[in-house]
C-alpha positions as a Markdown table, in Angstrom:
| # | Residue | x | y | z |
|---|---|---|---|---|
| 1 | Met | 229.7 | 44.2 | 194.1 |
| 2 | Tyr | 227.0 | 47.1 | 193.8 |
| 3 | Lys | 228.4 | 47.6 | 190.4 |
| 4 | Gln | 228.4 | 44.3 | 189.0 |
| 5 | Thr | 224.8 | 44.3 | 190.8 |
| 6 | Lys | 223.6 | 47.1 | 188.3 |
| 7 | Lys | 225.2 | 46.1 | 185.4 |
| 8 | Tyr | 223.6 | 42.8 | 185.8 |
| 9 | Cys | 220.1 | 44.5 | 186.4 |
| 10 | Thr | 221.3 | 46.9 | 183.0 |
| 11 | Trp | 221.1 | 43.9 | 181.2 |
| 12 | Val | 218.1 | 42.6 | 182.3 |
| 13 | Ile | 216.5 | 45.1 | 181.6 |
| 14 | Phe | 217.9 | 45.6 | 177.8 |
| 15 | Ile | 217.0 | 41.6 | 177.4 |
| 16 | Leu | 213.5 | 42.7 | 178.5 |
| 17 | Leu | 213.1 | 46.0 | 176.2 |
| 18 | Ile | 214.4 | 43.4 | 173.5 |
| 19 | Gly | 211.6 | 40.6 | 174.0 |
| 20 | Leu | 209.0 | 42.9 | 174.5 |
| 21 | Leu | 210.1 | 45.0 | 171.2 |
| 22 | Ala | 210.1 | 41.4 | 169.2 |
| 23 | Gly | 206.9 | 40.2 | 170.7 |
| 24 | Cys | 204.9 | 43.8 | 169.2 |
| 25 | Ala | 206.6 | 43.5 | 165.8 |
| 26 | Ser | 205.7 | 39.7 | 165.2 |
| 27 | Ser | 202.2 | 40.4 | 167.2 |
| 28 | Asn | 202.1 | 43.2 | 164.2 |
| 29 | Ser | 202.7 | 41.6 | 161.8 |
| 30 | Asn | 200.0 | 38.6 | 162.2 |
| 31 | Val | 197.7 | 41.1 | 162.7 |
| 32 | Ala | 198.6 | 42.6 | 159.5 |
| 33 | Ser | 198.8 | 39.1 | 157.6 |
| 34 | Asp | 195.5 | 37.9 | 159.0 |
| 35 | Lys | 193.1 | 41.4 | 157.8 |
| 36 | Ala | 195.3 | 41.1 | 154.2 |
| 37 | Ala | 193.9 | 37.8 | 154.6 |
| 38 | Thr | 189.9 | 39.1 | 155.5 |
| 39 | Glu | 190.3 | 41.4 | 153.2 |
| 40 | Ser | 191.6 | 39.4 | 150.3 |
| 41 | Ala | 189.0 | 36.9 | 150.6 |
| 42 | Pro | 186.5 | 38.5 | 149.2 |
| 43 | Met | 188.2 | 40.6 | 146.5 |
| 44 | Glu | 189.0 | 36.9 | 145.4 |
| 45 | Gly | 185.9 | 35.7 | 145.9 |
| 46 | Ala | 184.5 | 39.3 | 143.9 |
| 47 | Asn | 187.8 | 37.9 | 141.2 |
| 48 | Ala | 186.4 | 34.2 | 140.8 |
| 49 | Glu | 183.2 | 35.6 | 140.7 |
| 50 | Ser | 184.0 | 38.5 | 138.3 |
| 51 | Ser | 185.2 | 35.8 | 136.2 |
| 52 | Ser | 182.0 | 33.4 | 135.9 |
| 53 | Glu | 180.6 | 36.4 | 135.1 |
| 54 | Ser | 182.9 | 37.2 | 132.2 |
| 55 | Ile | 182.7 | 33.5 | 131.2 |
| 56 | Ala | 179.4 | 33.2 | 131.4 |
| 57 | Asp | 178.9 | 36.9 | 129.4 |
| 58 | Lys | 181.1 | 35.6 | 126.6 |
| 59 | Ala | 179.4 | 32.3 | 126.6 |
| 60 | Ala | 176.0 | 34.6 | 125.6 |
| 61 | Thr | 177.8 | 36.6 | 123.1 |
| 62 | Asp | 178.3 | 33.5 | 121.6 |
| 63 | Thr | 175.1 | 32.2 | 121.4 |
| 64 | Ala | 173.6 | 35.7 | 121.1 |
| 65 | Val | 176.0 | 36.3 | 117.9 |
| 66 | Thr | 175.1 | 32.6 | 116.5 |
| 67 | Thr | 171.7 | 32.6 | 117.3 |
| 68 | Gly | 171.5 | 36.2 | 115.5 |
| 69 | Gly | 172.8 | 35.4 | 112.7 |
| 70 | Glu | 170.6 | 32.2 | 112.1 |
| 71 | Ser | 167.9 | 35.4 | 112.5 |
| 72 | Asp | 169.3 | 37.2 | 110.1 |
| 73 | Thr | 169.2 | 34.5 | 108.0 |
| 74 | Ala | 165.5 | 34.3 | 108.5 |
| 75 | Ala | 164.6 | 37.9 | 108.8 |
| 76 | Gly | 166.3 | 39.0 | 105.8 |
| 77 | Gly | 163.9 | 37.5 | 103.6 |
| 78 | Gly | 165.8 | 35.5 | 101.5 |
| 79 | Phe | 168.4 | 37.2 | 100.7 |
| 80 | Ser | 172.4 | 36.4 | 99.4 |
| 81 | Ser | 174.0 | 35.2 | 101.4 |
| 82 | Glu | 176.7 | 37.6 | 101.4 |
| 83 | Thr | 173.4 | 40.6 | 102.8 |
| 84 | Ala | 173.2 | 38.2 | 105.5 |
| 85 | Ala | 176.8 | 37.7 | 106.3 |
| 86 | Gly | 176.9 | 41.8 | 106.5 |
| 87 | Ala | 174.2 | 41.4 | 109.3 |
| 88 | Glu | 175.5 | 38.5 | 111.5 |
| 89 | Gly | 175.4 | 39.7 | 115.3 |
| 90 | Phe | 173.2 | 41.6 | 114.7 |
| 91 | Asn | 169.4 | 40.1 | 116.1 |
| 92 | Gln | 168.0 | 42.3 | 114.0 |
| 93 | Lys | 164.1 | 42.3 | 113.2 |
| 94 | Ile | 163.6 | 43.5 | 109.9 |
| 95 | Ile | 159.4 | 43.4 | 108.9 |
| 96 | Tyr | 159.5 | 43.0 | 104.9 |
| 97 | Thr | 156.6 | 44.1 | 102.6 |
| 98 | Ala | 156.5 | 44.2 | 98.5 |
| 99 | Ala | 153.6 | 45.7 | 96.2 |
| 100 | Leu | 153.6 | 43.4 | 92.5 |
| 101 | Ser | 151.3 | 43.9 | 89.6 |
| 102 | Met | 151.7 | 41.6 | 86.7 |
| 103 | Gln | 149.6 | 41.5 | 83.8 |
| 104 | Val | 148.6 | 37.9 | 82.0 |
| 105 | Asp | 147.3 | 36.7 | 79.5 |
| 106 | Glu | 145.2 | 34.1 | 80.7 |
| 107 | Leu | 143.6 | 34.9 | 84.2 |
| 108 | Ala | 142.8 | 31.6 | 85.5 |
| 109 | Glu | 146.3 | 29.8 | 84.4 |
| 110 | Ala | 148.2 | 33.0 | 86.6 |
| 111 | Ala | 145.7 | 32.3 | 89.6 |
| 112 | Ala | 146.5 | 28.7 | 89.6 |
| 113 | Ser | 150.4 | 28.9 | 89.3 |
| 114 | Leu | 150.3 | 31.8 | 91.8 |
| 115 | Arg | 147.9 | 29.0 | 94.4 |
| 116 | Asn | 151.2 | 26.6 | 93.3 |
| 117 | Ala | 153.9 | 29.0 | 94.2 |
| 118 | Ile | 152.1 | 29.9 | 97.4 |
| 119 | His | 151.5 | 25.9 | 98.8 |
| 120 | Gln | 155.4 | 25.8 | 97.6 |
| 121 | Ser | 156.3 | 28.6 | 100.1 |
| 122 | Gly | 154.4 | 27.6 | 103.1 |
| 123 | Gly | 152.2 | 30.7 | 103.0 |
| 124 | Tyr | 148.3 | 31.8 | 102.6 |
| 125 | Ile | 146.5 | 34.1 | 101.7 |
| 126 | Leu | 144.8 | 36.5 | 103.5 |
| 127 | Gln | 142.8 | 38.5 | 101.4 |
| 128 | Phe | 141.2 | 38.1 | 98.2 |
| 129 | Gln | 138.7 | 40.2 | 95.8 |
| 130 | Asp | 138.2 | 40.4 | 92.4 |
| 131 | Thr | 137.6 | 42.9 | 89.4 |
| 132 | Arg | 135.6 | 43.1 | 86.7 |
| 133 | His | 135.7 | 46.7 | 84.3 |
| 134 | Glu | 135.0 | 47.5 | 80.9 |
| 135 | Gly | 138.1 | 45.7 | 78.7 |
| 136 | Glu | 139.6 | 44.1 | 82.2 |
| 137 | Ile | 139.1 | 41.8 | 84.4 |
| 138 | Gly | 141.7 | 41.1 | 87.2 |
| 139 | Ser | 142.3 | 39.4 | 90.7 |
| 140 | Thr | 143.9 | 41.3 | 94.1 |
| 141 | Tyr | 145.4 | 38.9 | 96.3 |
| 142 | Thr | 147.0 | 40.0 | 100.7 |
| 143 | Ile | 150.1 | 37.3 | 100.6 |
| 144 | Lys | 151.6 | 37.1 | 103.8 |
| 145 | Val | 155.0 | 34.6 | 103.0 |
| 146 | Pro | 157.8 | 33.2 | 106.0 |
| 147 | Ala | 160.2 | 35.9 | 105.7 |
| 148 | Ala | 162.8 | 33.0 | 105.2 |
| 149 | Gly | 161.3 | 32.5 | 101.5 |
| 150 | Phe | 160.0 | 36.0 | 101.2 |
| 151 | Met | 162.8 | 36.8 | 97.8 |
| 152 | Ser | 161.7 | 32.9 | 96.7 |
| 153 | Phe | 158.5 | 33.4 | 96.9 |
| 154 | Ile | 159.5 | 36.8 | 94.4 |
| 155 | Asp | 161.2 | 34.7 | 92.2 |
| 156 | Arg | 158.7 | 32.6 | 91.6 |
| 157 | Ile | 155.8 | 34.4 | 90.4 |
| 158 | Glu | 158.2 | 36.4 | 88.3 |
| 159 | Leu | 158.0 | 32.8 | 86.6 |
| 160 | Ile | 153.9 | 32.8 | 86.2 |
| 161 | Glu | 154.0 | 33.7 | 82.5 |
| 162 | His | 153.2 | 37.4 | 81.5 |
| 163 | Lys | 153.3 | 40.4 | 79.7 |
| 164 | Thr | 154.5 | 43.5 | 82.5 |
| 165 | Phe | 155.4 | 42.6 | 85.6 |
| 166 | Glu | 155.5 | 45.4 | 88.4 |
| 167 | Arg | 157.9 | 45.4 | 91.8 |
| 168 | Asn | 157.9 | 48.1 | 94.5 |
| 169 | Ile | 159.8 | 46.1 | 97.2 |
| 170 | Gly | 160.6 | 47.5 | 101.2 |
| 171 | Gly | 160.9 | 46.7 | 104.5 |
| 172 | Lys | 161.1 | 48.8 | 107.9 |
| 173 | Asp | 163.8 | 47.7 | 110.9 |
| 174 | Val | 161.4 | 47.5 | 114.4 |
| 175 | Ser | 164.6 | 46.3 | 116.2 |
| 176 | Asp | 165.0 | 49.9 | 118.1 |
| 177 | Glu | 160.8 | 50.0 | 119.1 |
| 178 | Tyr | 161.9 | 45.6 | 120.1 |
| 179 | Val | 163.6 | 46.9 | 122.5 |
| 180 | Asp | 162.4 | 49.3 | 124.2 |
| 181 | Leu | 159.1 | 47.1 | 124.5 |
| 182 | Glu | 161.0 | 43.9 | 126.0 |
| 183 | Ser | 162.8 | 46.6 | 128.8 |
| 184 | Arg | 159.0 | 48.1 | 129.5 |
| 185 | Leu | 157.6 | 44.7 | 129.7 |
| 186 | Lys | 160.0 | 43.5 | 132.7 |
| 187 | Ala | 159.6 | 47.2 | 134.3 |
| 188 | Arg | 156.3 | 46.6 | 134.0 |
| 189 | Gln | 156.3 | 42.6 | 135.7 |
| 190 | Leu | 159.0 | 43.9 | 138.3 |
| 191 | Val | 156.5 | 47.0 | 139.6 |
| 192 | Glu | 153.8 | 43.6 | 138.7 |
| 193 | Thr | 155.4 | 41.7 | 141.3 |
| 194 | Arg | 156.0 | 43.9 | 144.0 |
| 195 | Leu | 152.1 | 45.8 | 144.1 |
| 196 | Leu | 151.3 | 41.4 | 144.2 |
| 197 | Ala | 154.0 | 41.3 | 147.8 |
| 198 | Met | 152.2 | 44.2 | 148.7 |
| 199 | Met | 148.5 | 43.2 | 148.0 |
| 200 | Asp | 150.1 | 39.9 | 150.0 |
| 201 | Gly | 151.3 | 42.2 | 153.8 |
| 202 | Ala | 148.0 | 44.2 | 153.5 |
| 203 | Val | 145.7 | 44.4 | 156.0 |
| 204 | Lys | 143.3 | 47.8 | 155.3 |
| 205 | Ala | 140.3 | 47.8 | 153.0 |
| 206 | Asp | 141.3 | 50.8 | 151.8 |
| 207 | Asp | 145.0 | 49.5 | 150.7 |
| 208 | Leu | 143.8 | 46.2 | 148.9 |
| 209 | Leu | 141.6 | 48.5 | 146.9 |
| 210 | Lys | 144.3 | 51.1 | 146.1 |
| 211 | Phe | 146.9 | 48.3 | 145.4 |
| 212 | Ser | 144.3 | 46.0 | 143.5 |
| 213 | Ala | 143.5 | 49.3 | 141.1 |
| 214 | Gln | 147.0 | 50.4 | 140.5 |
| 215 | Leu | 147.6 | 46.2 | 139.7 |
| 216 | Ser | 145.0 | 46.8 | 136.9 |
| 217 | Glu | 146.7 | 49.1 | 135.1 |
| 218 | Val | 149.8 | 47.9 | 135.7 |
| 219 | Gln | 148.9 | 44.7 | 134.2 |
| 220 | Leu | 146.4 | 45.9 | 131.1 |
| 221 | Glu | 149.7 | 47.5 | 130.1 |
| 222 | Ile | 151.7 | 44.0 | 130.4 |
| 223 | Glu | 149.0 | 42.9 | 128.1 |
| 224 | Arg | 149.5 | 46.0 | 125.6 |
| 225 | Ile | 153.3 | 45.1 | 125.4 |
| 226 | Lys | 152.4 | 41.8 | 125.1 |
| 227 | Gly | 150.5 | 42.1 | 122.2 |
| 228 | Arg | 152.8 | 45.0 | 120.0 |
| 229 | Ile | 155.5 | 42.5 | 120.5 |
| 230 | Arg | 153.1 | 39.6 | 119.2 |
| 231 | Tyr | 152.5 | 41.6 | 116.1 |
| 232 | Leu | 155.8 | 42.7 | 115.2 |
| 233 | Asp | 156.8 | 38.9 | 115.9 |
| 234 | Asn | 153.9 | 38.3 | 113.5 |
| 235 | Asn | 155.1 | 40.6 | 111.1 |
| 236 | Val | 158.6 | 39.9 | 111.2 |
| 237 | Ala | 158.2 | 36.4 | 111.0 |
| 238 | Phe | 155.4 | 36.5 | 108.2 |
| 239 | Ser | 155.9 | 39.0 | 105.5 |
| 240 | Thr | 153.3 | 40.5 | 103.4 |
| 241 | Val | 153.1 | 40.4 | 99.2 |
| 242 | Glu | 150.3 | 42.2 | 97.7 |
| 243 | Leu | 149.0 | 41.3 | 94.1 |
| 244 | Arg | 147.2 | 42.1 | 90.9 |
| 245 | Leu | 146.7 | 39.4 | 88.4 |
| 246 | Tyr | 144.6 | 41.6 | 85.7 |
| 247 | Gln | 143.9 | 40.6 | 82.4 |
| 248 | Thr | 143.1 | 43.2 | 79.8 |
| 249 | Asn | 140.4 | 42.3 | 76.1 |
| 250 | Gln | 138.4 | 45.1 | 74.5 |
| 251 | Glu | 136.4 | 42.8 | 73.7 |
| 252 | Leu | 135.1 | 41.9 | 77.4 |
| 253 | Lys | 131.5 | 44.3 | 78.0 |
| 254 | Lys | 130.7 | 44.4 | 81.0 |
| 255 | Glu | 126.8 | 43.3 | 81.1 |
| 256 | Asn | 123.8 | 44.0 | 83.2 |
| 257 | Val | 122.5 | 40.8 | 84.9 |
| 258 | Glu | 119.8 | 42.4 | 86.2 |
| 259 | Lys | 116.8 | 42.8 | 83.9 |
| 260 | Pro | 114.4 | 46.6 | 84.9 |
| 261 | Ser | 111.0 | 46.6 | 86.3 |
| 262 | Leu | 108.1 | 47.1 | 84.7 |
| 263 | Gly | 108.1 | 50.8 | 86.6 |
| 264 | Gly | 111.6 | 51.5 | 85.1 |
| 265 | Arg | 110.7 | 50.8 | 81.3 |
| 266 | Met | 107.6 | 52.7 | 81.8 |
| 267 | Ser | 110.0 | 55.8 | 82.6 |
| 268 | Asp | 112.4 | 55.1 | 80.1 |
| 269 | Ala | 110.0 | 54.8 | 77.8 |
| 270 | Ile | 108.2 | 58.2 | 79.1 |
| 271 | Thr | 111.4 | 59.8 | 79.0 |
| 272 | Gly | 112.6 | 58.0 | 75.1 |
| 273 | Ser | 109.1 | 60.2 | 74.1 |
| 274 | Thr | 109.5 | 63.0 | 75.5 |
| 275 | Lys | 113.2 | 63.6 | 74.5 |
| 276 | Val | 111.7 | 63.1 | 71.0 |
| 277 | Val | 108.8 | 66.1 | 71.2 |
| 278 | Trp | 111.3 | 68.8 | 72.8 |
| 279 | Asp | 113.8 | 68.3 | 70.3 |
| 280 | Ala | 111.0 | 67.8 | 67.5 |
| 281 | Ile | 110.3 | 71.7 | 68.9 |
| 282 | Asn | 114.1 | 72.8 | 68.7 |
| 283 | Leu | 114.8 | 71.6 | 65.5 |
| 284 | Leu | 110.9 | 73.7 | 64.3 |
| 285 | Leu | 112.2 | 76.8 | 66.2 |
| 286 | Ile | 115.9 | 76.6 | 64.3 |
| 287 | Val | 114.2 | 75.9 | 61.4 |
| 288 | Leu | 111.6 | 79.0 | 61.9 |
| 289 | Ala | 115.0 | 81.1 | 63.5 |
| 290 | Gly | 117.2 | 79.7 | 59.7 |
| 291 | Ala | 113.5 | 80.9 | 57.8 |
| 292 | Val | 113.0 | 84.8 | 59.4 |
| 293 | Pro | 115.7 | 86.4 | 56.8 |
| 294 | Val | 115.0 | 84.2 | 53.2 |
| 295 | Ala | 111.1 | 85.2 | 54.7 |
| 296 | Ala | 112.3 | 89.1 | 54.8 |
| 297 | Val | 113.8 | 89.1 | 51.8 |
| 298 | Ile | 111.1 | 86.8 | 50.0 |
| 299 | Ala | 108.6 | 89.3 | 51.4 |
| 300 | Val | 110.6 | 92.3 | 49.9 |
| 301 | Ile | 110.4 | 91.2 | 46.4 |
| 302 | Ala | 106.7 | 89.6 | 46.4 |
| 303 | Ile | 104.8 | 92.6 | 48.2 |
| 304 | Pro | 105.6 | 94.9 | 45.1 |
| 305 | Ala | 105.5 | 92.9 | 42.6 |
| 306 | Val | 102.4 | 91.3 | 43.6 |
| 307 | Trp | 100.9 | 94.9 | 44.1 |
| 308 | Ile | 101.9 | 95.6 | 40.3 |
| 309 | Tyr | 100.3 | 92.7 | 38.8 |
| 310 | Arg | 97.3 | 93.6 | 40.3 |
| 311 | Arg | 97.2 | 97.1 | 39.9 |
| 312 | Lys | 98.1 | 96.3 | 35.9 |
| 313 | Lys | 95.4 | 93.2 | 35.3 |
| 314 | Lys | 93.1 | 96.9 | 37.2 |
| 315 | Val | 94.1 | 98.9 | 35.0 |
| 316 | Thr | 93.6 | 96.2 | 31.7 |
| 317 | Lys | 90.1 | 95.5 | 32.8 |
| 318 | Thr | 88.9 | 98.9 | 33.1 |
| 319 | Asn | 90.2 | 99.7 | 29.4 |
| 320 | Lys | 87.9 | 96.9 | 27.8 |
| 321 | Met | 84.4 | 98.2 | 29.6 |
| 322 | Pro | 84.1 | 101.2 | 26.6 |
| 323 | Asn | 84.8 | 98.3 | 23.6 |
| 324 | Ser | 82.1 | 96.1 | 25.3 |
| 325 | Asp | 79.2 | 99.3 | 25.5 |
| 326 | Glu | 80.1 | 99.9 | 21.5 |
| 327 | Glu | 79.7 | 97.0 | 20.8 |
| 328 | Gly | 76.0 | 96.6 | 22.3 |
| 329 | Gln | 74.0 | 99.8 | 20.7 |
| 330 | Pro | 72.8 | 99.4 | 16.7 |
| 331 | Pro | 74.1 | 101.0 | 14.0 |
| 332 | Thr | 73.5 | 104.9 | 13.0 |
| 333 | Val | 72.7 | 106.4 | 9.9 |
């Protein structure tokens, strides 16, 4: 009996141990599954977010590529489609400039054709200057034209009737500067927002003055950055063309429109008379200087000749005087 009871208790204890072990294993598996589910939820959210971000980035990239292609075509200044296709995908900021010089037969007709070309290109004259020299008249233009029609505008100018035509075309890539300015602008705007929030929460007057001074400096820098960005945008959107039109004619003379005053004419007369007198004195001195050697030779020859002549004349006169005395005496017997 005792053995059966002991055997029965052993089986009961064995069954209880098996049940306890099974319960612990199931609880551990539940905890592990719950923990895995808890950890997997943020991961799934992160994966979903990263997936959505990647999709958004891809869409933004596609949009940027399309926009970049369009802006490159616009900023390309009317270059060929191959050049624009080579720059596709890059949102470049390029400032195009051109320096042109053209000699024409008729300046007025060329100027009229130029105004028509500017109107057709949608540009405008920024600066104009007329020049007139001896044997040449000309005009200098500073023209702004849309970058999309930059090369087409130069082609229109080349169609103007001319003798000679020179051109120098260049471009400046300001993409790096533009990106740097945008980054600086965002950083300064963030600082501005923080300073405004700090000013709203400030209580002391010293803190308000300090924040206000810092805010003024930040806002001033923001305006400078915005001004530089606007300048780059304007120069990228509108290219600059420096053009010189000129006409040469040897019959053109420089005209003096203003008449001289009375005092000016009197001064000119005095100056002219003084110049004439001085020239005469100079001429006389030159003649005298040139006559000195001739006068010396003449003196060497003439002085002995005159002396000999006078000596001979005196001797002849002396010889004639006794003959005349003898003729005046009476003859002797």
